[in-house]
C-alpha positions as CSV (number, residue, x, y, z in Angstrom):
1,X,107.8,64.3,52.0
2,X,105.0,63.0,50.0
3,X,103.8,59.4,50.4
4,X,105.3,58.4,47.1
5,X,108.8,59.6,48.1
6,X,108.9,57.8,51.5
7,X,111.0,54.7,51.6
8,X,109.1,51.6,52.2
9,X,109.8,50.0,55.6
10,X,109.7,46.4,56.4
11,X,107.1,45.7,59.2
12,X,109.5,43.3,60.9
13,X,112.2,45.8,61.9
14,X,113.1,46.8,65.4
15,X,111.2,49.6,67.1
16,X,114.4,50.9,68.9
17,X,118.0,50.6,68.0
18,X,120.3,48.7,70.4
19,X,121.8,52.0,71.6
20,X,118.4,53.5,72.4
21,X,117.4,50.4,74.2
22,X,120.5,50.4,76.3
23,X,120.1,54.1,77.2
24,X,116.5,53.5,78.3
25,X,117.3,50.3,80.2
26,X,120.1,52.0,82.2
27,X,118.0,55.0,82.9
28,X,115.1,52.8,84.2
29,X,117.6,51.0,86.5
30,X,118.9,54.3,87.8
31,X,115.3,55.6,88.4
32,X,114.2,52.4,90.2
33,X,117.4,52.5,92.3
34,X,116.9,56.1,93.2
35,X,113.2,55.5,94.1
36,X,114.2,52.5,96.3
37,X,116.9,54.5,98.1
38,X,114.6,57.5,98.6
39,X,111.9,55.3,100.1
40,X,114.3,53.5,102.3
41,X,115.5,56.8,103.6
42,X,112.1,57.4,105.0
43,X,110.5,59.6,102.4
44,X,106.9,59.3,101.4
45,X,106.2,57.4,98.2
46,X,105.2,60.4,96.1
47,X,108.5,62.1,97.0
48,X,110.5,58.9,96.3
49,X,108.9,58.5,92.9
50,X,109.5,62.1,92.0
51,X,113.2,61.7,93.0
52,X,113.3,58.5,90.9
53,X,111.8,60.2,87.8
54,X,114.2,63.1,88.1
55,X,117.2,60.7,88.4
56,X,115.9,58.7,85.4
57,X,115.6,61.8,83.3
58,X,119.1,62.9,84.1
59,X,120.3,59.4,83.4
60,X,118.9,59.5,79.9
61,X,120.9,62.6,79.2
62,X,124.0,61.2,80.8
63,X,124.0,57.8,79.1
64,X,123.0,59.3,75.8
65,X,126.3,61.4,76.0
66,X,128.6,58.6,77.0
67,X,127.3,55.6,75.0
68,X,128.7,55.8,71.5
């Protein structure tokens, strides 16, 4: 698309839609919870953070599918 054909956007609009914000919020909560549970189980912090990141990534895919 050329610059002339692009629709003009208002600078005051939201950066994320409500749906995207909800998906990322829930995924962050799942990741934090998984990290906390993994660290309480006695795992080292790098392993706990890796588990939390993996759980957060899977949560994004899951919540993206179920939130309409």
